[in-house]
C-alpha positions as CSV (number, residue, x, y, z in Angstrom):
1,M,98.2,105.1,94.1
2,K,101.2,106.1,91.5
3,A,103.3,109.6,90.4
4,L,105.4,110.8,88.5
5,L,109.1,112.3,89.4
6,I,109.3,114.9,87.0
7,E,112.6,116.8,85.8
8,W,111.8,119.9,84.5
9,D,113.4,123.5,83.5
10,G,112.5,126.0,85.8
11,P,113.0,129.1,83.3
12,T,110.9,127.5,80.6
13,G,108.5,125.5,82.5
14,I,109.2,122.5,80.4
15,R,109.0,119.3,81.9
16,A,110.7,116.5,80.7
17,G,108.6,113.8,78.5
18,N,106.7,117.1,77.5
19,I,104.3,116.3,80.2
20,N,101.6,119.0,80.7
21,A,102.1,121.1,84.1
22,R,98.4,122.0,83.8
23,D,96.9,118.5,83.5
24,P,94.3,118.4,86.2
25,K,94.7,114.8,86.7
26,L,98.7,115.0,87.7
27,Q,98.6,116.9,91.3
28,C,101.9,118.4,92.8
29,H,100.7,119.5,96.0
30,G,103.9,121.5,96.7
31,W,106.1,118.8,96.3
32,Q,108.9,120.7,94.5
33,I,112.7,121.4,94.3
34,L,112.9,124.6,92.9
35,D,116.5,125.5,93.7
36,T,118.1,123.1,91.4
37,A,119.2,123.0,87.8
38,P,117.1,120.9,86.5
39,C,114.1,121.4,89.1
40,K,111.9,118.3,90.4
41,E,108.4,117.5,91.2
42,I,106.4,114.9,92.0
43,R,102.9,114.8,90.3
44,V,100.4,112.2,91.7
45,I,98.4,110.4,89.0
46,L,94.7,110.9,89.5
47,D,93.4,108.8,86.7
48,E,94.3,105.2,85.4
49,R,96.0,106.3,82.9
50,D,98.6,103.9,81.4
51,V,101.9,104.6,83.0
52,S,104.1,102.4,81.0
53,R,104.5,105.7,78.5
54,Y,106.3,107.4,80.8
55,E,109.1,104.1,81.5
56,G,112.2,104.9,80.4
57,V,111.6,108.5,79.2
58,D,114.6,110.6,80.7
59,G,114.5,112.9,83.3
60,V,110.6,111.3,84.8
61,T,110.7,108.6,87.0
62,V,107.2,106.6,87.5
63,L,106.7,105.6,91.3
64,H,104.4,102.8,91.5
65,N,102.9,102.8,94.9
66,D,102.4,104.6,98.0
67,K,105.5,103.7,99.9
68,E,107.4,105.3,96.9
69,I,105.6,108.5,96.9
70,E,106.0,108.9,100.6
71,A,110.0,107.6,100.5
72,A,110.2,110.4,97.3
73,I,108.4,113.1,99.5
74,A,110.3,112.3,102.4
75,A,113.7,112.8,100.6
76,L,112.9,116.6,99.6
77,P,114.9,118.7,101.2
78,V,113.1,120.9,104.3
79,R,112.3,124.3,103.6
80,Y,111.9,127.1,105.9
81,S,110.5,130.2,106.2
82,V,109.6,134.1,108.4
83,T,106.1,133.7,109.5
84,D,106.4,137.1,111.7
85,E,109.5,139.1,110.3
86,T,108.9,141.6,113.1
87,L,109.2,139.2,115.7
88,M,112.1,137.4,113.5
89,R,114.3,140.7,113.5
90,I,113.1,141.7,117.4
91,D,114.7,137.9,118.3
92,I,117.9,138.8,115.9
93,E,118.8,141.9,117.6
94,Q,118.3,140.6,121.4
95,R,120.2,137.4,120.5
96,N,123.2,139.9,118.7
97,I,122.9,137.4,115.6
98,I,124.4,139.2,112.7
99,L,123.2,138.1,109.7
100,A,126.0,138.6,107.4
101,D,128.6,136.4,109.6
102,I,125.9,133.3,108.7
103,P,127.5,131.6,105.6
104,G,124.8,130.7,102.7
105,D,121.6,132.0,100.5
106,A,118.3,132.6,102.3
107,K,117.4,129.3,103.0
108,D,120.7,128.4,104.8
109,V,120.4,131.4,107.0
110,Y,116.8,130.6,107.7
111,K,117.6,126.9,108.7
112,A,120.5,128.4,110.9
113,L,118.4,130.7,112.3
114,K,115.7,128.1,113.2
115,Q,118.4,126.2,114.6
116,Q,119.2,128.7,117.0
117,G,115.4,129.1,118.0
118,V,115.3,132.5,116.4
119,K,111.2,133.4,117.2
120,G,109.1,133.8,113.6
121,V,111.1,131.4,111.4
122,V,109.4,128.1,111.0
123,E,110.1,124.4,109.2
124,R,107.6,124.2,106.6
125,K,106.3,120.5,107.0
126,R,105.6,119.0,103.7
127,R,101.9,117.4,102.9
128,T,102.3,113.6,102.8
129,L,100.6,111.9,100.6
130,V,97.7,111.0,103.2
131,D,97.2,114.3,104.0
132,A,96.7,115.1,100.3
133,F,94.6,112.2,99.5
134,G,93.5,110.5,102.3
135,P,94.5,106.9,103.9
136,K,94.5,103.7,101.3
137,G,91.2,102.2,101.1
138,K,89.3,105.3,101.5
139,R,90.3,107.3,98.3
140,K,88.0,105.2,95.9
141,A,84.8,106.5,97.6
142,K,86.8,110.0,97.0
143,G,86.9,109.1,92.9
144,L,90.8,108.6,93.4
145,P,92.6,105.7,92.3
146,E,94.0,103.5,95.0
């Protein structure tokens, strides 16, 4: 498989190289960094298009194989979120944690709470390429490029 690592402008949604985010053959599966400028995302190419048109385009990196795609996914920052706000609040109260004492923005606070073992806060695992599309060698049967 091949993929594109694309930089894009968050407020406008305009992607480098004028890549169309609605192209059904460029799928993202949540592989995004939204809190940077520019934002970044990984989009897997689901057809046999010629990727040479993306080579050398500012803000676009072509990922030529599964190993490069998986490395790019693994390099994305870990995300944390609240799955049960009530449980989290009760646990924070019982531990006498003061949220205002935790420096940073919401993602930093969630990370700190998770590291302290606060209930109701989870680390969001990113889907791997295999999770999203199956193992190499079995993709052709699904009509996907290898």
